[in-house]
N, CA, C and O of each residue as an XYZ file, in Angstrom:
872
protein
N    -189.533    113.719    111.612
C    -189.173    113.264    110.039
C    -190.145    112.957    109.447
O    -191.005    112.651    110.274
N    -190.629    112.832    108.113
C    -191.763    111.757    107.159
C    -190.993    110.668    107.358
O    -189.776    110.565    107.517
N    -192.238    109.518    107.314
C    -191.832    108.289    106.734
C    -191.936    108.255    105.120
O    -193.055    108.510    104.677
N    -191.309    108.083    104.547
C    -191.307    108.272    103.094
C    -191.879    106.172    102.851
O    -192.167    105.345    103.715
N    -191.820    106.049    101.446
C    -192.754    105.379    101.261
C    -191.372    103.666    100.961
O    -191.471    102.440    100.999
N    -190.164    104.791    100.668
C    -188.441    104.192    100.778
C    -188.216    103.274    101.820
O    -188.009    102.061    101.861
N    -188.327    104.331    102.791
C    -188.241    104.045    104.652
C    -189.430    102.700    104.825
O    -189.131    101.731    105.522
N    -190.718    102.776    104.143
C    -191.307    101.782    104.032
C    -190.827    100.211    103.845
O    -190.964     99.218    104.560
N    -190.127    100.460    102.407
C    -190.014     99.285    101.538
C    -188.758     98.928    102.410
O    -188.663     97.702    102.456
N    -187.739     99.560    103.133
C    -186.850     99.050    103.464
C    -187.026     98.502    104.783
O    -186.365     97.499    105.052
N    -187.919     99.053    105.790
C    -188.318     98.023    106.849
C    -188.842     97.084    106.994
O    -188.818     96.340    107.975
N    -189.753     96.921    105.410
C    -190.209     95.597    104.907
C    -189.120     94.612    104.627
O    -189.161     93.410    104.891
N    -188.299     95.161    104.153
C    -187.039     94.077    103.623
C    -186.512     93.807    104.832
O    -185.968     92.714    104.672
N    -186.344     94.155    105.963
C    -185.471     94.366    107.220
C    -186.543     93.131    107.875
O    -186.019     92.135    108.373
N    -188.299     93.276    107.839
C    -188.498     92.077    108.564
C    -188.227     90.749    107.600
O    -187.969     89.665    108.123
N    -188.274     90.844    106.720
C    -188.170     89.568    105.934
C    -186.478     89.064    106.267
O    -186.070     87.933    106.528
N    -186.107     89.688    106.210
C    -184.310     89.614    106.169
C    -184.510     88.810    108.539
O    -183.855     87.833    108.903
N    -185.051     89.238    109.090
C    -185.283     89.101    110.752
C    -186.002     87.331    110.381
O    -185.693     86.197    110.749
N    -186.833     87.779    109.679
C    -187.858     86.214    109.376
C    -186.655     85.109    108.578
O    -186.994     83.943    108.379
N    -185.454     85.526    108.217
C    -184.963     84.535    108.014
C    -184.163     84.035    108.780
O    -183.772     82.867    108.773
N    -183.729     85.265    109.813
C    -182.821     84.286    110.635
C    -183.107     83.580    111.762
O    -182.371     83.013    112.569
N    -184.443     83.717    111.689
C    -185.173     83.034    112.405
C    -184.895     81.666    112.354
O    -184.568     80.837    113.203
N    -185.168     81.621    110.800
C    -185.504     80.046    109.961
C    -184.256     79.863    110.159
O    -184.277     78.837    110.839
N    -183.166     80.151    110.034
C    -181.873     79.564    110.292
C    -181.568     79.266    111.308
O    -180.950     78.213    111.465
N    -181.940     80.215    112.541
C    -181.354     79.405    113.763
C    -182.359     78.241    114.203
O    -181.777     77.499    114.995
N    -183.568     77.864    113.976
C    -183.979     76.933    113.669
C    -183.429     75.845    113.350
O    -183.410     74.942    114.187
N    -182.695     75.605    111.734
C    -182.201     74.523    111.263
C    -181.165     74.234    111.733
O    -180.804     73.065    111.863
N    -180.040     75.885    112.306
C    -178.933     74.813    112.795
C    -179.202     74.403    114.355
O    -178.294     73.810    114.938
N    -180.150     74.633    114.902
C    -180.830     73.775    116.029
C    -180.876     72.639    115.686
O    -179.946     71.834    115.735
N    -182.244     72.402    115.204
C    -182.571     71.405    114.814
C    -181.550     70.255    114.204
O    -181.520     69.242    114.902
N    -180.872     70.231    113.256
C    -180.191     69.817    112.565
C    -179.405     68.676    113.807
O    -179.447     67.446    113.824
N    -178.739     69.594    114.736
C    -177.720     68.860    115.134
C    -178.894     67.715    116.696
O    -178.472     66.768    117.360
N    -180.107     68.269    116.744
C    -180.711     67.904    117.931
C    -181.073     66.494    117.296
O    -180.712     65.448    117.834
N    -181.861     66.531    116.037
C    -182.104     65.514    115.295
C    -181.114     64.397    115.346
O    -181.345     63.223    115.635
N    -179.778     65.041    114.964
C    -178.790     64.016    114.814
C    -178.292     62.862    116.052
O    -177.957     61.683    116.172
N    -178.507     64.116    116.857
C    -178.388     63.298    118.350
C    -179.206     62.587    118.830
O    -178.591     61.912    119.656
N    -180.488     62.234    118.835
C    -181.814     61.823    118.862
C    -181.443     60.867    117.606
O    -181.175     59.807    118.171
N    -181.332     60.723    116.667
C    -180.976     59.971    115.503
C    -182.426     59.686    114.949
O    -182.823     58.538    114.752
N    -183.201     60.829    114.706
C    -184.797     61.118    114.414
C    -184.731     61.441    113.346
O    -184.874     62.621    113.026
N    -184.389     60.048    112.096
C    -184.436     60.236    110.381
C    -185.666     61.299    109.820
O    -185.732     62.299    109.105
N    -186.521     60.496    110.550
C    -187.873     61.076    109.676
C    -188.146     62.501    109.965
O    -189.071     62.887    109.251
N    -187.589     63.636    110.917
C    -187.923     64.632    111.031
C    -186.454     65.549    110.660
O    -186.591     66.749    110.424
N    -185.478     65.113    110.635
C    -184.222     64.768    109.350
C    -184.111     65.465    108.477
O    -183.399     66.453    108.297
N    -185.186     64.718    107.587
C    -185.544     64.812    106.329
C    -186.243     65.593    106.042
O    -186.025     66.326    105.078
N    -187.464     65.694    106.904
C    -188.035     66.818    106.848
C    -187.578     68.425    106.670
O    -187.945     69.276    105.859
N    -186.669     68.469    107.718
C    -186.047     70.002    107.473
C    -185.049     69.829    106.707
O    -184.273     70.776    106.836
N    -184.725     69.137    106.031
C    -184.199     69.483    104.651
C    -184.733     69.575    103.828
O    -184.075     69.596    102.788
N    -186.445     69.705    103.691
C    -187.523     69.995    102.767
C    -187.660     71.518    102.697
O    -187.938     72.328    101.812
N    -187.160     71.603    104.786
C    -187.649     72.990    105.213
C    -187.055     74.098    104.764
O    -187.630     75.185    104.816
N    -185.505     73.907    104.139
C    -184.919     74.831    103.428
C    -185.359     75.432    102.441
O    -184.897     76.570    102.350
N    -186.140     75.119    101.568
C    -186.783     75.891    100.501
C    -187.592     76.548    100.885
O    -188.472     76.932    100.115
N    -187.580     76.978    102.449
C    -188.158     78.417    102.724
C    -187.391     79.495    103.112
O    -187.664     80.693    103.186
N    -186.544     78.971    103.312
C    -184.666     79.546    103.169
C    -184.383     80.587    101.564
O    -184.295     81.746    101.158
N    -184.347     79.412    101.206
C    -184.340     80.134    100.139
C    -184.840     81.267     99.110
O    -184.247     82.088     98.410
N    -186.590     80.855     99.391
C    -187.305     81.578     99.138
C    -187.368     83.001     99.473
O    -187.606     83.993     98.784
N    -187.165     82.883    100.388
C    -187.048     84.444    101.662
C    -185.348     84.866    100.668
O    -185.084     86.038    100.397
N    -184.756     84.135    100.415
C    -182.963     85.118     99.881
C    -183.412     85.449     98.382
O    -183.048     86.494     97.843
N    -184.460     84.232     97.545
C    -184.977     85.356     96.441
C    -185.631     86.582     96.384
O    -185.471     87.586     95.690
N    -186.564     86.209     97.453
C    -188.001     87.765     97.475
C    -186.506     88.829     98.142
O    -186.232     89.715     97.332
N    -185.772     88.839     99.160
C    -185.243     89.728     99.064
C    -183.816     90.159     98.430
O    -183.168     91.145     98.780
N    -183.480     89.288     97.497
C    -182.480     90.144     96.408
C    -183.198     90.485     95.679
O    -182.723     91.522     95.218
N    -184.728     90.147     94.920
C    -185.112     90.372     93.775
C    -185.331     92.181     94.304
O    -184.898     93.135     93.658
N    -186.165     92.283     95.718
C    -186.700     93.202     96.509
C    -185.620     94.214     96.156
O    -185.894     95.276     95.598
N    -184.839     93.989     96.372
C    -183.466     95.045     96.804
C    -183.014     95.298     95.571
O    -181.995     95.955     95.781
N    -183.127     95.195     94.538
C    -182.450     95.000     92.703
C    -183.320     96.509     92.809
O    -182.941     97.678     92.742
N    -184.750     95.833     93.020
C    -185.947     96.574     92.674
C    -185.652     98.092     93.121
O    -185.306     99.065     92.451
N    -185.963     97.913     94.752
C    -185.595     99.294     95.376
C    -184.327    100.105     94.744
O    -184.465    101.298     94.472
N    -183.017     99.395     94.501
C    -182.046    100.453     93.823
C    -182.348    100.673     92.586
O    -182.064    101.733     92.028
N    -182.882     99.821     92.083
C    -182.940    100.589     90.599
C    -184.191    101.894     90.259
O    -184.042    102.877     89.533
N    -185.545    101.451     91.140
C    -186.535    102.605     90.848
C    -186.682    103.272     92.153
O    -187.302    104.334     92.097
N    -186.307    102.947     93.188
C    -186.309    104.493     94.174
C    -184.910    105.152     93.928
O    -184.785    106.255     94.462
N    -183.776    104.661     93.184
C    -182.453    105.334     93.497
C    -182.232    105.907     95.044
O    -182.324    107.116     95.256
N    -181.942    104.988     96.088
C    -181.567    105.262     97.243
C    -179.951    106.225     97.277
O    -178.869    106.080     96.709
N    -180.227    106.714     97.759
C    -178.737    107.690     98.350
C    -178.119    107.731     99.683
O    -178.727    108.368    100.544
N    -176.967    107.135    100.011
C    -176.038    107.589    100.900
C    -176.587    106.126    102.132
O    -176.585    104.972    101.705
N    -176.875    106.338    103.139
C    -177.506    105.407    103.912
C    -178.375    104.551    103.638
O    -178.308    103.476    104.233
N    -179.111    104.704    102.964
C    -180.577    104.241    102.460
C    -179.964    102.997    101.195
O    -180.686    102.091    100.780
N    -178.782    103.173    100.824
C    -178.569    102.610     99.225
C    -177.376    101.352     99.962
O    -177.167    100.277     99.401
N    -176.684    101.768    101.313
C    -176.027    101.060    102.041
C    -176.608     99.919    103.032
O    -176.051     98.881    103.391
N    -177.961    100.442    103.388
C    -178.486     99.427    104.236
C    -179.032     98.430    103.242
O    -178.800     97.226    103.354
N    -179.940     99.071    102.024
C    -180.488     97.953    100.869
C    -179.453     96.916    101.079
O    -179.701     95.941    101.788
N    -178.481     97.048    100.589
C    -177.008     96.285     99.878
C    -176.833     95.686    101.122
O    -177.019     94.472    101.044
N    -176.492     96.146    102.454
C    -175.839     95.142    103.454
C    -176.774     94.446    103.967
O    -176.502     93.617    104.835
N    -178.382     94.694    103.423
C    -179.356     93.442    103.404
C    -179.446     92.355    102.640
O    -179.711     91.186    102.922
N    -179.209     92.849    101.709
C    -178.880     91.831    100.074
C    -177.942     90.931    100.779
O    -178.268     89.750    100.659
N    -176.960     91.119    101.424
C    -175.624     90.619    101.084
C    -176.119     89.589    102.569
O    -175.817     88.397    102.623
N    -176.713     90.124    103.416
C    -176.932     89.318    104.916
C    -177.873     88.086    104.247
O    -177.692     87.004    104.807
N    -178.796     88.075    103.201
C    -179.366     87.444    103.115
C    -178.503     86.002    102.454
O    -178.362     84.839    102.831
N    -178.075     86.759    101.356
C    -176.934     85.576    101.094
C    -176.059     84.765    101.895
O    -175.938     83.596    101.529
N    -175.458     85.121    102.857
C    -174.806     84.691    103.930
C    -175.840     83.517    104.585
O    -175.555     82.327    104.448
N    -177.153     83.976    105.363
C    -177.872     83.337    105.792
C    -178.403     82.195    104.962
O    -179.127     81.410    105.574
N    -178.171     81.940    103.628
C    -178.508     80.932    102.684
C    -177.587     80.064    102.727
O    -177.913     78.880    102.826
N    -176.286     80.415    102.667
C    -175.274     79.626    103.121
C    -175.403     78.817    104.514
O    -175.061     77.652    104.713
N    -175.993     79.740    105.446
C    -176.299     78.837    107.085
C    -177.052     77.711    106.890
O    -176.884     76.601    107.395
N    -178.255     78.229    105.793
C    -179.192     76.953    105.800
C    -178.716     75.858    104.993
O    -178.927     74.689    105.315
N    -177.937     76.266    103.717
C    -177.333     74.750    103.186
C    -176.557     73.935    103.848
O    -176.304     72.770    103.542
N    -176.076     74.669    104.975
C    -174.709     73.841    105.995
C    -175.489     73.044    106.979
O    -175.233     71.938    107.455
N    -176.718     74.017    107.226
C    -177.596     72.984    107.969
C    -178.574     71.412    107.481
O    -179.138     70.569    108.178
N    -178.415     71.561    105.954
C    -178.881     70.598    105.013
C    -178.089     70.081    105.187
O    -178.428     69.043    105.756
N    -176.613     70.152    104.984
C    -175.410     69.055    104.724
C    -175.243     68.519    106.018
O    -174.920     67.337    105.898
N    -175.348     68.991    107.669
C    -175.540     68.389    108.810
C    -176.883     66.883    108.204
O    -177.028     65.671    108.049
N    -177.322     67.797    108.128
C    -178.822     66.543    108.105
C    -178.365     65.401    107.074
O    -178.751     64.271    107.372
N    -177.548     65.534    105.828
C    -177.633     64.504    105.324
C    -176.413     63.703    105.823
O    -176.440     62.481    105.675
N    -175.219     64.359    106.470
C    -174.401     63.505    106.990
C    -175.037     62.670    107.875
O    -174.960     61.453    107.711
N    -175.852     63.295    109.082
C    -176.338     62.589    110.052
C    -177.249     61.366    109.277
O    -177.312     60.268    109.830
N    -178.022     61.619    107.848
C    -178.911     60.180    107.501
C    -177.419     59.303    106.967
O    -177.592     58.087    107.052
N    -176.673     59.512    106.689
C    -175.770     58.675    106.114
C    -174.608     58.086    107.585
O    -173.849     57.146    107.347
N    -174.604     58.554    108.609
C    -174.589     57.831    109.474
C    -175.726     56.596    109.672
O    -175.633     55.368    109.648
N    -176.838     57.531    109.877
C    -178.079     56.628    110.141
C    -178.159     56.409    111.891
O    -177.985     57.180    112.835
N    -178.465     55.145    111.796
C    -178.928     54.119    113.487
C    -177.472     53.676    113.674
O    -177.644     52.773    114.493
N    -176.428     53.711    113.498
C    -175.203     53.326    113.620
C    -175.142     53.945    115.282
O    -175.872     54.822    115.744
N    -174.161     53.277    115.921
C    -173.592     53.980    117.609
C    -172.779     54.935    117.145
O    -172.430     54.873    115.966
N    -172.307     56.037    118.012
C    -171.911     56.969    117.576
C    -170.182     56.373    118.318
O    -170.066     56.022    119.492
N    -169.050     56.391    117.330
C    -167.702     55.816    117.612
C    -167.045     56.741    118.790
O    -165.839     56.632    119.010
N    -167.877     57.690    119.577
C    -167.212     59.039    120.262
C    -168.167     59.532    121.052
O    -169.115     59.342    120.290
N    -168.784     60.171    122.289
C    -168.887     60.607    122.604
C    -169.190     61.751    122.320
O    -168.210     62.490    122.412
N    -170.616     62.551    121.838
C    -170.571     63.708    121.402
C    -170.218     64.873    122.265
O    -171.336     65.104    122.726
N    -169.580     65.596    122.700
C    -169.629     66.856    123.100
C    -169.231     67.730    122.422
O    -170.120     68.579    122.485
N    -168.246     68.192    121.625
C    -167.585     69.420    120.900
C    -168.635     69.887    120.036
O    -168.860     71.084    119.856
N    -169.501     68.625    119.316
C    -170.323     69.106    118.309
C    -171.264     69.511    119.007
O    -171.506     70.612    118.511
N    -172.206     69.302    120.124
C    -173.448     69.910    120.766
C    -172.977     71.411    121.159
O    -173.776     72.329    120.969
N    -171.901     71.636    121.617
C    -171.476     72.916    121.882
C    -170.900     73.879    121.050
O    -170.686     75.028    121.434
N    -170.579     73.379    119.679
C    -170.619     74.039    118.642
C    -172.221     74.246    118.366
O    -172.001     75.321    117.808
N    -173.139     74.171    118.313
C    -174.429     74.310    117.685
C    -174.682     75.435    118.966
O    -175.116     76.548    118.668
N    -174.463     75.181    120.050
C    -174.940     76.091    121.249
C    -174.566     77.223    120.886
O    -175.383     78.144    120.897
N    -173.376     77.413    120.518
C    -172.720     78.706    120.203
C    -173.595     79.274    119.257
O    -174.407     80.166    119.504
N    -173.367     78.618    117.933
C    -173.765     79.286    116.937
C    -175.065     79.954    116.474
O    -175.164     80.972    115.790
N    -176.289     78.996    117.102
C    -177.184     79.006    117.717
C    -177.448     80.560    118.285
O    -178.021     81.501    117.736
N    -176.809     80.466    119.595
C    -176.990     81.798    120.236
C    -176.447     83.273    119.708
O    -176.863     84.364    120.098
N    -175.214     82.983    118.532
C    -174.687     84.107    117.758
C    -176.052     84.556    117.108
O    -176.550     85.668    117.285
N    -176.646     83.454    116.258
C    -177.492     83.537    115.161
C    -178.927     84.397    115.900
O    -179.652     85.198    115.309
N    -179.075     83.851    117.640
C    -180.334     84.731    117.854
C    -179.773     86.196    118.614
O    -180.459     87.068    119.146
N    -178.077     86.121    118.442
C    -178.090     87.756    118.787
C    -178.410     88.587    117.649
O    -179.121     89.590    117.713
N    -177.819     88.100    116.523
C    -177.961     88.717    114.767
C    -179.274     89.405    115.316
O    -179.300     90.621    115.503
N    -180.671     88.365    115.641
C    -181.666     89.162    115.419
C    -181.433     89.814    116.008
O    -180.979     90.746    115.344
N    -181.411     90.155    117.567
C    -181.372     91.685    118.206
C    -180.428     92.595    117.383
O    -181.135     93.365    116.733
N    -179.063     92.824    117.140
C    -178.006     93.549    116.726
C    -179.128     93.949    115.454
O    -179.813     94.933    115.731
N    -179.347     93.454    114.391
C    -180.004     93.446    112.965
C    -181.235     94.405    113.658
O    -181.256     95.598    113.355
N    -182.189     93.897    114.532
C    -183.503     94.662    114.228
C    -183.114     96.175    114.929
O    -183.465     97.256    114.457
N    -182.282     95.981    116.202
C    -181.720     97.474    116.630
C    -180.685     98.208    115.954
O    -180.307     99.274    116.439
N    -180.117     97.710    114.758
C    -179.169     98.506    114.441
C    -177.899     98.356    115.212
O    -177.012     99.174    114.968
N    -177.635     97.240    116.288
C    -176.740     97.951    117.711
C    -175.373     97.138    116.808
O    -175.195     95.927    116.935
N    -174.637     97.851    116.067
C    -173.098     97.766    115.691
C    -172.276     97.302    116.987
O    -171.263     96.745    116.563
N    -172.287     97.297    118.400
C    -171.643     97.145    119.568
C    -171.784     95.859    119.175
O    -170.792     95.333    118.671
N    -173.158     94.983    119.324
C    -173.811     94.140    119.838
C    -173.692     92.743    118.780
O    -174.048     91.610    119.104
N    -173.089     93.140    117.422
C    -173.014     92.772    116.324
C    -171.347     92.342    116.364
O    -171.023     91.287    115.819
N    -170.360     93.148    116.991
C    -169.278     93.302    116.830
C    -168.855     91.918    118.714
O    -168.007     91.094    119.058
N    -169.762     92.365    119.109
C    -169.209     91.350    120.631
C    -170.054     89.676    120.020
O    -169.692     88.679    120.644
N    -171.141     89.446    118.827
C    -170.940     88.564    118.833
C    -170.492     87.560    118.212
O    -170.840     86.383    118.312
N    -169.222     88.319    117.158
C    -168.094     87.792    116.020
C    -167.346     87.564    116.716
O    -166.497     86.826    116.215
N    -167.091     87.906    118.086
C    -165.985     87.187    119.056
C    -166.136     86.201    119.385
O    -165.155     85.674    119.910
N    -167.146     85.550    119.304
C    -167.691     84.304    120.015
C    -167.313     83.054    118.700
O    -167.478     81.835    118.740
N    -166.874     83.741    117.823
C    -166.754     82.675    116.648
C    -165.512     82.072    116.898
O    -165.395     80.931    116.452
N    -164.329     82.661    117.643
C    -163.335     82.154    118.243
C    -163.626     80.762    118.864
O    -162.866     79.807    118.700
N    -164.409     80.724    119.357
C    -164.592     79.652    120.471
C    -165.027     78.589    119.529
O    -164.495     77.486    119.652
N    -166.283     78.842    118.231
C    -166.103     77.832    117.469
C    -165.335     76.943    116.969
O    -165.306     75.731    116.753
N    -164.520     78.170    116.800
C    -162.730     77.764    115.663
C    -161.997     76.823    116.822
O    -161.169     76.076    116.300
N    -162.095     76.669    118.280
C    -161.342     76.118    118.543
C    -161.911     74.842    119.201
O    -161.198     73.983    119.720
N    -163.608     74.780    119.117
C    -163.778     73.110    119.506
C    -163.914     72.747    118.223
O    -163.749     71.531    118.330
N    -164.132     72.987    116.891
C    -163.430     72.297    115.869
C    -162.603     71.377    115.670
O    -162.706     70.218    115.268
N    -161.127     72.504    116.245
C    -160.006     71.933    116.269
C    -159.942     70.757    117.255
O    -159.429     69.664    117.014
N    -160.453     71.081    118.238
C    -160.754     69.547    119.155
C    -161.354     68.444    118.505
O    -160.925     67.295    118.394
N    -162.339     68.915    118.116
C    -163.635     67.780    117.389
C    -162.641     66.930    116.043
O    -162.624     65.774    115.622
N    -161.939     68.108    115.712
C    -161.391     67.373    114.619
C    -160.140     66.391    114.685
O    -159.809     65.400    114.034
N    -159.628     67.037    115.671
C    -158.588     66.169    116.439
C    -158.799     64.701    117.046
O    -158.059     63.719    116.977
N    -159.908     64.846    117.594
C    -160.072     63.853    118.582
C    -160.942     62.664    117.737
O    -161.307     61.557    118.132
N    -161.135     63.336    116.396
C    -161.852     62.346    115.389
C    -160.910     61.191    114.699
O    -161.051     59.969    114.644
N    -160.029     61.953    114.263
C    -159.001     61.833    113.584
C    -158.186     60.725    114.416
O    -157.682     59.747    113.863
N    -158.107     60.960    115.738
C    -157.303     60.103    116.807
C    -158.071     59.089    116.825
O    -157.467     58.017    116.772
N    -159.027     59.039    116.873
C    -160.280     57.195    117.091
C    -160.040     57.130    115.367
O    -159.257     56.180    115.357
N    -160.157     57.411    114.296
C    -159.661     56.395    113.155
C    -158.234     56.423    113.057
O    -157.736     55.812    112.112
N    -157.536     56.982    113.808
C    -156.011     56.246    113.286
C    -155.974     55.097    114.256
O    -155.367     54.064    113.973
N    -156.573     55.246    115.324
C    -156.670     53.835    116.223
C    -157.587     52.163    116.090
O    -157.660     51.139    116.769
N    -158.344     52.837    114.391
C    -159.529     51.720    114.368
C    -159.931     52.266    113.008
O    -161.078     52.603    112.714
N    -158.971     52.314    112.285
C    -159.148     52.865    110.617
C    -160.579     51.898    109.686
O    -161.395     52.386    108.905
N    -160.483     50.734    110.044
C    -161.479     49.817    109.598
C    -162.967     49.647    109.717
O    -163.676     49.161    108.836
N    -163.473     50.189    111.145
C    -164.072     50.546    111.578
C    -164.999     52.080    111.857
O    -166.198     52.350    111.797
N    -163.747     52.885    112.187
C    -164.039     54.048    112.505
C    -164.400     55.300    111.262
O    -165.233     56.205    111.213
N    -163.294     54.816    110.311
C    -163.202     56.195    109.426
C    -164.305     56.752    108.842
O    -164.595     57.946    108.781
N    -165.001     55.649    108.344
C    -166.232     56.366    107.461
C    -167.161     57.822    108.294
O    -167.321     59.013    108.024
N    -167.707     56.654    109.675
C    -168.156     57.864    110.573
C    -166.973     58.927    110.692
O    -166.950     59.965    110.032
N    -166.132     58.604    111.480
C    -165.219     59.629    111.867
C    -165.179     60.752    110.634
O    -165.500     61.870    111.036
N    -164.899     60.694    109.421
C    -164.931     61.517    108.615
C    -166.207     62.604    108.334
O    -166.169     63.780    107.970
N    -167.296     61.760    108.642
C    -168.667     62.564    108.616
C    -168.675     63.495    109.828
O    -169.119     64.637    109.936
N    -168.142     62.801    110.598
C    -168.716     63.791    112.323
C    -167.312     65.044    112.203
O    -167.369     66.041    112.923
N    -166.302     64.873    111.384
C    -165.586     65.767    110.887
C    -165.959     66.958    109.507
O    -165.591     68.109    109.274
N    -166.498     66.377    109.091
C    -167.852     66.930    107.941
C    -168.580     67.949    108.367
O    -168.723     69.076    107.892
N    -169.306     67.134    109.895
C    -170.389     68.145    110.420
C    -169.758     69.268    110.960
O    -170.243     70.375    110.726
N    -168.364     69.120    111.913
C    -167.729     69.712    112.855
C    -167.525     70.956    112.190
O    -167.703     72.076    112.667
N    -167.040     70.583    110.759
C    -166.959     71.718    109.880
C    -167.838     72.432    109.115
O    -167.482     73.537    108.705
N    -168.466     72.184    108.961
C    -169.961     72.953    108.716
C    -170.327     73.767    109.681
O    -170.438     74.952    109.365
N    -170.620     73.365    111.144
C    -170.308     74.511    112.145
C    -169.623     75.461    112.073
O    -170.021     76.623    111.983
N    -168.091     74.951    112.115
C    -166.900     76.139    112.071
C    -167.571     76.824    110.783
O    -167.664     78.020    111.060
N    -168.082     76.587    109.488
C    -168.455     77.489    108.868
C    -169.641     78.037    109.097
O    -169.775     79.074    108.449
N    -170.466     77.790    109.691
C    -171.404     78.646    109.550
C    -171.438     79.604    110.967
O    -172.459     80.198    111.315
N    -170.405     79.645    111.578
C    -169.550     80.605    112.810
C    -169.473     81.337    111.446
O    -170.462     81.867    110.939
N    -167.714     81.334    110.640
C    -167.963     81.962    110.008
C    -168.958     83.392    109.120
O    -168.993     84.622    109.140
N    -169.538     82.424    108.526
C    -171.304     83.258    107.885
C    -171.557     84.483    108.771
O    -171.645     85.653    108.399
N    -171.657     83.986    110.026
C    -172.517     84.679    111.124
C    -171.500     85.808    111.244
O    -171.966     86.862    111.674
N    -169.803     85.788    110.858
C    -169.144     86.346    110.984
C    -169.073     87.487    110.223
O    -168.735     88.644    110.476
N    -169.479     86.894    109.192
C    -169.623     88.140    107.978
C    -171.007     88.730    108.016
O    -171.166     89.900    107.666
N    -172.032     87.981    108.425
C    -173.269     89.395    109.030
C    -173.099     90.274    109.713
O    -173.745     91.320    109.646
N    -172.025     89.998    110.668
C    -172.047     90.918    111.710
C    -171.133     92.278    111.272
O    -170.952     93.396    111.754
N    -170.602     91.442    109.932
C    -169.125     92.832    109.522
C    -170.252     93.866    108.744
O    -170.041     95.068    108.589
N    -171.655     93.065    108.227
C    -172.255     93.857    106.992
C    -173.093     94.702    108.307
O    -173.311     95.874    107.997
N    -173.575     94.337    109.644
C    -174.693     94.943    110.186
C    -173.889     96.164    110.785
O    -174.543     97.167    111.069
N    -172.367     96.162    111.026
C    -171.628     97.450    111.291
C    -171.296     98.133    110.295
O    -170.724     99.196    110.538
N    -171.546     97.744    108.816
C    -171.702     98.428    107.684
C    -173.010     99.348    107.781
O    -173.036    100.570    107.927
N    -173.886     98.631    107.685
C    -175.164     99.126    107.246
C    -175.212    100.161    108.386
O    -175.411    101.295    107.949
N    -175.092    100.094    109.665
C    -175.309    101.268    110.812
C    -174.007    102.661    110.637
O    -174.174    103.865    110.440
N    -172.893    101.943    110.790
C    -171.813    103.146    110.574
C    -171.185    103.456    109.119
O    -170.302    104.306    109.008
N    -171.614    102.823    108.140
C    -170.835    102.845    106.785
C    -169.540    102.469    107.023
O    -168.633    103.020    106.400
N    -169.320    101.626    107.818
C    -167.211    101.049    107.813
C    -167.430     99.624    107.494
O    -168.340     98.914    107.922
N    -166.885     99.437    107.033
C    -166.713     98.128    106.192
C    -165.472     97.504    106.996
O    -164.343     97.921    106.739
N    -165.635     96.669    107.813
C    -164.399     96.420    108.825
C    -164.123     94.587    108.988
O    -164.945     93.700    109.215
N    -163.262     94.543    108.860
C    -162.559     92.438    108.798
C    -162.794     91.919    110.469
O    -162.296     92.611    111.357
N    -163.405     90.943    110.745
C    -163.500     90.969    112.067
C    -162.936     89.158    112.645
O    -163.671     88.179    112.769
N    -161.928     89.212    112.814
C    -161.222     87.814    113.274
C    -159.803     87.955    111.980
O    -158.939     87.081    111.913
């Protein structure tokens, strides 16, 4: 089967999406790493790097519209372009949540943590593993892998509930000293929980691109 210009254009679009996944993986990983180290300098730098993710999103969106308008793809090609465009939107939101984590970390600043941070790093590790899996699933058009990745969102949800309950208990016991940071830690864990949701959405779109079946996981 000959390779058409449309095939090459879709492959290029896919490569840009894979690059976007890599940048999101780094953003999520480093946002928590810098938080734990209280590395304010690199946290601020990481916020600025979100522009790279936004630029990739704009390129993928504009190129997708161009391909659909000018090449008039049919069936699977149209579905694939649509899926890549949607995936880039989900990835942009992951980048935004990483920025939100950084901003909350800056607000906490150099203050000692009111609790040992166990669940938040665990949530981050799972999210990073899921994003890394996304790269493989999209690269290889692996619908089964995408489905398996999405199942791990339940782990993130459970850790979020535990982190939230722990923070609320600490805030209740000593509201004057703990409420400000406690709220910020809840926000951070909530952002990670939302990242897990967006990863699941991407998994659904990879499955759609491969099989033409729109399913809702979770």
